[in-house]
C-alpha positions in Angstrom: 83.5 -88.9 -79.5 85.3 -85.7 -80.5 84.4 -82.3 -79.0 81.4 -80.7 -80.5 80.8 -77.0 -79.6 78.3 -74.6 -81.1 77.7 -70.9 -81.6 74.0 -70.3 -81.2 73.1 -66.6 -81.7 69.7 -65.2 -82.1 70.3 -62.7 -84.9 68.0 -59.7 -84.5 70.2 -56.9 -85.9 73.9 -56.0 -85.8 76.4 -58.5 -84.3 77.7 -57.4 -80.9 81.4 -57.9 -80.1 80.5 -59.9 -77.0 78.5 -62.4 -79.1 81.3 -62.7 -81.7 83.9 -63.2 -79.0 81.8 -66.2 -77.8 82.0 -67.5 -81.4 85.8 -66.9 -81.5 86.3 -68.8 -78.2 84.2 -71.7 -79.4 86.0 -71.7 -82.7 89.4 -71.7 -81.0 88.4 -74.5 -78.6 87.2 -76.7 -81.5 90.2 -76.1 -83.6 92.6 -76.6 -80.6 91.0 -79.9 -79.6 90.5 -81.1 -83.2 86.7 -81.1 -82.6 83.8 -79.5 -84.5 82.5 -76.0 -84.4 78.8 -75.9 -85.3 76.6 -73.0 -86.1 73.0 -72.9 -84.9 70.9 -69.9 -85.8 68.1 -69.5 -83.1 65.6 -67.7 -85.4 62.4 -68.6 -83.7 61.6 -64.9 -83.2 60.4 -64.5 -86.7 59.7 -60.7 -86.4 63.2 -59.8 -85.3 65.3 -62.6 -86.8 65.0 -61.2 -90.3 66.8 -62.5 -93.4 68.9 -59.3 -93.3 69.9 -60.0 -89.7 70.9 -63.5 -90.5 72.8 -62.4 -93.6 74.7 -59.9 -91.5 75.7 -62.6 -89.0 77.0 -64.9 -91.7 78.8 -62.0 -93.4 80.6 -61.1 -90.1 81.6 -64.7 -89.5 83.0 -64.9 -93.1 84.8 -61.6 -92.7 86.5 -62.9 -89.5 87.2 -66.3 -91.2 85.3 -68.2 -88.5 84.6 -71.3 -90.6 82.0 -73.7 -89.1 81.6 -77.4 -89.8 78.6 -78.6 -91.8 75.5 -76.6 -92.6 73.9 -74.1 -90.1 71.0 -75.5 -88.1 68.0 -73.2 -88.2 66.1 -73.6 -85.0 62.8 -72.6 -86.7 63.0 -75.8 -88.7 62.7 -77.9 -85.6 59.4 -76.6 -84.2 57.8 -80.1 -84.5 60.7 -81.6 -82.5 60.4 -79.0 -79.7 56.7 -79.5 -79.5 57.1 -83.3 -79.3 59.6 -82.9 -76.5 57.2 -80.7 -74.5 54.5 -83.3 -75.0 56.8 -86.0 -73.7 57.7 -84.0 -70.6 54.0 -83.6 -70.0 53.4 -87.3 -70.4 56.3 -88.2 -68.1 55.1 -85.8 -65.3 58.0 -83.4 -65.8 55.8 -80.6 -66.9 52.3 -79.2 -66.5 49.9 -76.7 -68.0 49.0 -73.6 -66.1 47.4 -70.3 -66.9 50.1 -67.6 -66.7 48.8 -64.1 -67.1 46.4 -63.3 -69.9 45.5 -65.8 -72.6 45.5 -69.6 -72.5 47.5 -72.1 -70.6 51.3 -72.2 -70.8 53.4 -75.4 -70.3 55.9 -75.2 -67.4 58.8 -77.5 -66.7 58.6 -78.8 -63.1 61.7 -78.6 -60.9 61.7 -82.3 -60.1 60.5 -83.5 -56.7 62.1 -86.9 -57.2 65.6 -85.8 -57.7 67.6 -88.5 -55.9 68.7 -90.0 -59.2 69.9 -86.8 -60.7 73.8 -86.7 -60.3 73.9 -82.9 -60.1 71.5 -82.7 -57.2 72.7 -83.2 -53.6 71.6 -82.7 -50.0 72.9 -79.5 -48.5 71.6 -79.8 -44.9 68.7 -78.6 -42.8 67.4 -75.0 -43.2 65.3 -72.9 -40.9 63.8 -69.7 -42.1 62.0 -67.1 -40.0 58.8 -66.0 -41.7 56.6 -62.9 -41.6 53.7 -64.5 -39.6 51.1 -62.1 -41.0 51.7 -63.3 -44.5 50.0 -66.6 -45.4 52.1 -69.5 -46.7 50.5 -70.9 -49.8 51.3 -74.4 -51.2 50.1 -75.8 -54.5 51.3 -77.8 -57.5 53.3 -74.7 -58.8 55.4 -74.4 -55.6 55.6 -72.7 -52.2 55.1 -69.0 -51.6 55.9 -67.2 -48.4 57.5 -64.1 -46.9 60.7 -63.9 -45.0 60.9 -61.6 -42.0 63.5 -58.8 -42.6 65.6 -57.2 -39.9 63.2 -54.3 -39.9 60.3 -56.7 -39.3 58.8 -56.3 -42.8 57.7 -58.9 -45.3 60.0 -60.0 -48.1 57.9 -62.2 -50.5 59.6 -65.4 -51.8 58.6 -68.3 -53.9 60.2 -71.6 -55.0 59.4 -74.8 -56.7 58.1 -77.8 -54.7 61.2 -79.8 -55.5 63.3 -77.5 -53.3 61.3 -78.2 -50.1 61.8 -81.8 -49.1 61.0 -82.4 -45.4 59.1 -79.0 -45.3 57.5 -78.2 -41.9 55.5 -75.1 -41.1 55.8 -73.9 -37.4 53.8 -71.5 -35.4 55.4 -69.1 -32.8 55.4 -71.8 -30.2 57.3 -74.2 -32.4 54.2 -76.4 -33.0 54.2 -78.1 -36.4 51.3 -76.9 -38.4 51.9 -78.8 -41.6 54.3 -81.3 -43.2 54.7 -81.4 -47.0 56.2 -84.9 -47.6 53.1 -87.0 -46.6 50.9 -84.6 -48.6 53.0 -84.3 -51.7 50.9 -86.6 -53.9 47.7 -84.6 -53.2 49.5 -81.3 -53.8 51.0 -82.5 -57.1 47.6 -83.8 -58.0 46.2 -80.3 -57.8 45.2 -79.7 -54.2 46.2 -76.4 -52.6 47.0 -75.4 -49.0 47.2 -72.1 -47.2 48.3 -71.4 -43.7 48.1 -68.3 -41.4 50.3 -67.5 -38.5 53.4 -69.4 -39.7 56.4 -68.1 -37.8 59.1 -70.4 -39.3 59.7 -73.1 -41.8 62.3 -75.9 -41.8 63.2 -78.2 -44.7 66.1 -80.2 -46.1 67.8 -78.1 -48.7 68.8 -79.6 -52.0 71.3 -78.0 -54.3 72.1 -78.4 -58.0 75.9 -78.5 -58.3 78.1 -78.6 -61.4 81.7 -77.8 -62.2 81.9 -74.9 -64.7 84.8 -75.2 -67.1 85.7 -71.6 -66.5 84.3 -70.6 -63.1 84.8 -73.8 -61.2 82.2 -75.3 -58.9 78.8 -73.6 -59.0 75.7 -74.4 -56.9 72.1 -73.3 -56.6 69.5 -74.2 -54.0 66.5 -75.8 -55.6 64.2 -73.8 -53.3 65.4 -70.6 -55.1 64.2 -71.9 -58.4 60.8 -71.6 -59.9 59.1 -73.9 -62.5 60.0 -72.6 -65.9 57.7 -71.8 -68.9 58.8 -74.0 -71.8 55.8 -73.4 -74.2 53.9 -70.2 -74.3 50.1 -70.1 -74.2 50.1 -69.5 -78.0 51.9 -72.9 -78.5 55.3 -71.4 -79.2 58.3 -73.3 -77.5 60.5 -70.9 -75.6 64.3 -70.6 -75.7 65.0 -72.9 -72.8 63.3 -76.0 -74.3 64.4 -75.3 -77.9 68.0 -74.7 -76.8 68.3 -78.0 -74.9 66.5 -80.0 -77.6 68.8 -78.7 -80.3 71.9 -79.3 -78.1 70.8 -83.0 -77.8 70.1 -83.2 -81.5 73.5 -81.8 -82.4 75.4 -83.9 -79.9 77.0 -80.9 -78.2 79.7 -82.0 -75.7 80.6 -78.5 -74.3 78.4 -75.5 -74.1 80.6 -72.4 -74.0 78.7 -69.1 -73.6 78.6 -65.8 -71.8 78.1 -65.8 -68.0 74.8 -64.0 -68.4 73.5 -67.6 -69.0 74.7 -69.1 -65.7 71.2 -68.9 -64.2 69.7 -70.6 -67.2 72.2 -73.5 -66.9 70.8 -74.8 -63.7 67.4 -75.3 -65.3 68.9 -76.6 -68.5 70.8 -79.3 -66.7 67.5 -80.5 -65.2 65.8 -80.3 -68.6 68.5 -82.5 -70.1 68.0 -85.1 -67.4 64.2 -85.0 -67.8 64.6 -85.6 -71.5 66.8 -88.6 -70.8 70.1 -87.1 -71.9 73.3 -86.4 -70.0 74.0 -82.6 -70.0 77.1 -81.4 -71.7 79.9 -79.7 -69.8 79.3 -76.0 -69.4 81.7 -73.1 -69.4 80.7 -69.4 -69.0 82.9 -66.6 -70.3 83.3 -63.3 -68.5 81.3 -60.3 -69.7 83.0 -57.4 -71.7 82.6 -54.3 -69.6 83.4 -50.6 -69.9 85.7 -48.6 -67.5 82.9 -48.4 -65.0 82.4 -52.2 -64.9 79.1 -52.2 -66.7 78.3 -54.2 -69.8 80.0 -52.7 -72.8 77.4 -51.2 -75.1 76.8 -48.7 -78.0 76.8 -45.9 -75.4 80.5 -46.6 -74.7 81.5 -46.4 -78.4 81.7 -48.9 -81.2 80.0 -52.1 -79.9 79.1 -53.9 -83.1 81.4 -55.8 -85.4 80.1 -53.7 -88.3 81.1 -50.5 -86.5 84.7 -51.6 -86.4 84.7 -52.8 -90.0 83.4 -49.4 -91.1 86.1 -47.6 -89.1 88.8 -49.5 -90.9 89.8 -52.3 -88.6 91.3 -55.4 -90.2 89.6 -58.7 -89.4 92.9 -60.1 -88.2 93.1 -57.4 -85.5 89.6 -58.0 -84.2 90.1 -61.8 -84.3 93.3 -61.3 -82.3 92.1 -58.8 -79.8 88.7 -60.1 -78.7 90.1 -63.4 -77.3 92.5 -61.4 -75.1 89.4 -60.0 -73.4 89.1 -62.7 -70.8 91.9 -65.0 -71.9 95.7 -64.9 -72.1 98.2 -67.2 -73.7 100.2 -67.3 -70.5 103.0 -65.1 -71.7 103.5 -61.5 -72.9 102.3 -62.1 -76.5 99.6 -59.8 -77.7 99.9 -59.9 -81.5 99.1 -63.5 -82.4 98.2 -65.2 -85.7 95.1 -67.4 -85.9 97.4 -70.5 -85.8 99.2 -69.2 -82.7 95.9 -68.5 -81.0 94.6 -72.0 -81.8 97.8 -73.6 -80.5 97.7 -71.7 -77.3 94.0 -71.6 -76.5 92.8 -73.6 -73.4 89.8 -73.0 -71.2 92.1 -73.2 -68.1 93.5 -69.8 -69.1 90.1 -68.1 -69.4 89.6 -65.6 -66.6 86.3 -65.7 -64.7 86.5 -62.0 -64.0 84.9 -59.4 -66.3 87.1 -58.1 -69.1 87.4 -54.4 -69.8 87.3 -53.2 -73.3 90.4 -51.0 -74.3 89.7 -49.4 -77.7 93.2 -47.8 -77.7 94.8 -51.1 -77.3 92.8 -52.6 -80.1 93.6 -49.6 -82.3 97.3 -50.0 -81.7 97.1 -53.7 -82.5 95.2 -52.8 -85.7 98.0 -50.5 -86.6 100.6 -53.3 -86.3 98.5 -55.4 -88.7 98.2 -52.5 -91.2 101.9 -51.9 -91.1 102.6 -55.5 -92.0 100.6 -55.8 -95.2 102.0 -55.2 -98.6 101.9 -51.6 -100.0 99.7 -52.6 -102.9 97.2 -54.3 -100.5 97.3 -51.3 -98.2 96.4 -48.9 -101.1 93.6 -51.2 -102.3 92.1 -51.4 -98.8 92.4 -47.7 -98.0 91.1 -46.6 -101.5 87.4 -46.6 -100.5 88.2 -44.4 -97.4 90.2 -42.0 -99.6 87.3 -41.9 -102.1 84.9 -40.6 -99.4 87.1 -37.5 -98.8 86.3 -34.1 -100.4 89.9 -34.0 -101.8 89.6 -37.4 -103.4 89.7 -36.0 -106.9 93.2 -34.6 -106.3 94.5 -37.9 -105.1 96.0 -39.2 -108.4 97.4 -42.7 -108.2 101.1 -41.6 -108.3 100.7 -39.1 -105.4 98.5 -41.4 -103.5 101.0 -44.2 -103.7 103.8 -41.9 -102.5 101.6 -40.7 -99.6 100.4 -44.2 -98.7 104.0 -45.5 -98.6 104.9 -42.7 -96.2 101.9 -43.0 -94.0 101.2 -46.7 -93.8 103.3 -47.4 -90.8 101.6 -44.6 -88.9 98.1 -45.6 -89.9 96.1 -47.3 -87.1 92.7 -47.2 -88.9 91.9 -46.8 -92.6 89.7 -43.8 -91.6 93.0 -42.1 -90.7 93.1 -41.3 -94.5 90.9 -38.3 -93.5 94.0 -36.8 -91.9 96.0 -36.8 -95.2 94.2 -33.8 -96.7 97.3 -31.5 -96.5 99.0 -33.7 -99.1 96.3 -33.1 -101.6 94.8 -29.7 -100.9 96.3 -26.3 -100.0 93.2 -25.3 -98.0 94.6 -26.3 -94.7 92.5 -26.8 -91.6 94.8 -25.5 -88.9 94.6 -27.0 -85.4 94.1 -23.8 -83.4 95.7 -25.1 -80.3 98.7 -26.5 -82.1 99.1 -23.3 -84.1 98.9 -21.1 -81.1 101.5 -23.1 -79.2 103.9 -23.5 -82.1 103.5 -20.3 -84.0 102.7 -17.6 -81.5 106.2 -17.0 -80.4 108.5 -14.1 -81.1 110.8 -14.6 -84.0 108.9 -17.6 -85.5 107.6 -15.5 -88.5 111.1 -14.3 -89.4 112.5 -17.9 -89.0 109.9 -19.4 -91.3 110.7 -16.7 -93.9 114.4 -17.4 -93.7 113.8 -21.1 -94.0 111.5 -20.5 -97.0 114.3 -18.5 -98.7 116.8 -21.2 -98.0 114.6 -23.9 -99.3 113.8 -22.0 -102.5 117.5 -22.3 -103.4 118.0 -25.8 -102.2 119.0 -28.4 -104.8 117.9 -31.1 -104.8 114.8 -30.7 -102.8 115.0 -34.0 -101.0 115.0 -35.1 -97.4 118.7 -34.6 -96.9 118.6 -31.1 -98.4 115.6 -30.1 -96.4 117.2 -31.3 -93.2 120.4 -29.4 -94.0 118.4 -26.2 -94.7 116.5 -26.5 -91.4 119.7 -27.1 -89.4 121.4 -24.2 -91.1 118.5 -21.8 -90.4 118.3 -22.8 -86.7 122.0 -22.4 -86.3 122.0 -19.0 -88.0 119.2 -17.9 -85.6 121.1 -19.3 -82.6 118.4 -22.0 -81.9 119.1 -25.6 -80.9 118.4 -28.3 -83.3 114.7 -29.3 -83.5 113.6 -26.0 -81.8 111.9 -24.9 -85.0 110.4 -28.2 -86.1 107.0 -27.9 -84.4 106.4 -24.5 -86.0 107.5 -25.8 -89.4 105.2 -28.9 -89.1 102.1 -26.8 -88.2 102.9 -24.3 -90.9 103.1 -26.9 -93.7 100.5 -29.4 -92.5 98.1 -27.5 -90.1 98.7 -30.1 -87.4 101.4 -31.2 -84.9 101.4 -34.9 -85.7 102.2 -36.9 -88.8 105.0 -38.6 -90.6 108.7 -37.5 -90.5 108.9 -33.8 -91.1 111.6 -34.0 -93.8 109.8 -36.8 -95.7 106.5 -34.9 -95.5 108.1 -31.7 -96.9 109.8 -33.7 -99.7 106.4 -35.2 -100.7 104.8 -31.7 -100.7 107.5 -30.3 -102.9 109.4 -27.1 -102.9 106.7 -24.7 -104.2 103.9 -25.8 -101.8 106.3 -26.0 -98.9 107.6 -22.5 -99.4 104.2 -21.1 -100.0 102.8 -22.5 -96.8 105.8 -21.3 -94.7 105.3 -17.8 -96.1 101.5 -17.9 -95.4 102.0 -19.0 -91.8 104.7 -16.3 -91.3 102.5 -13.6 -92.7 99.2 -14.7 -91.2 99.5 -17.0 -88.2 102.6 -16.0 -86.3 103.0 -13.4 -83.5 103.2 -9.9 -84.9 101.8 -10.9 -88.3 99.1 -8.8 -89.9 96.4 -11.5 -89.5 97.1 -11.6 -85.8 96.6 -7.9 -85.3 
């Protein structure tokens, strides 16, 4: 059977980059192995999984070109199957009903007592725990509750499912056995409860659930650290754990690849698969995306939703390229990779189990490479909506915009960078105060800008070569080294200290606007000018 993986989001709003990276990893794995990539929309939370949230998810996947095989499976359509599975677990003794909090009875999946036939469960040796003797030990069909004795002599409450306490003996301070669970297990499972005072220690044979994670390697969990799990709420609604496993069985999923925040769920899910008569799929858990403090990356750290990046002017190719590099590498120095190259290189063996730190600057630089590579006409079409939102948009006629776009495309990292093009379209410059102070507040700059303006006024033709020659002649006449005046010229004609090539920029601005701006800066912004006091 071919590999069958799934992306199973619970759409409740905007799509987080961590969730979509999981989708990309699954998509890459399916395409690399020649398997199938399925979409399951876990929409059982009807209040939060709104049509708008689902539509947003589908739109994001289409934008990123994450095509899935077949039709999406909507989990809400399988309520009857989930309920039937819960009934079967009850009938087979793998679940029970119990009052949990307020309301009626919930259905809980029982961590199995008879686990010898479960391949993932193994003996892990004898255990002795020192207990807080003043805290009673309680045993009933829901499990064992007790309190460990801390180093400071205090009680640390604990509880675990019955299935984790084979060979359980309760001992008093003299080592006398007060109780043994195994001979009493049928009565306890049948509903009888036990409580013991003065228990100083407990011993039992520890059993562990062990599986080999496709990313993290061997993982294991003591059964005595697990509690029985609610699978149907008291209102009759199946919970995530049951629905998730039932639908994985229905879809024939062979590998479950998801974030490592699900590792704890996996132990219970494996047991649920076995209780439902199915072999569990292979599991792999991807590292979390974190901020520079090692905490989960969230909206507080900046853009965290796919829609944020789209609004800022990121290309889908850049996001689809960058997100897999958070936790995976192709094994060489490549960072810019096409989808075909990513598919060819992707293997789970190269997924790192350590958390991956989000680097927005790296993503922005990668986006700039993709923007630089697209055709000029496509660039103009894509950036047009961002230009249209600017206050100077009315002055951006198609001819001038094309000229500016051709000049600025290779320097554009985000389409929102169009906001910085204002000096090409309006003479109302917004001067960077720090840049102006550093570049213009020097003795002699005002006179130099006036001399350059005079030279440019007579320069024919007014092109890049002519502008360069005029600037070199002016600096030579003033006894300055080449380039010494460039920072002041740039700030004077653009208001900023960054941008495209200076000669190209001045050529686009034209003679009249360039000279007028040089004169304004010399008269108003330079050291000794009237505007400066």
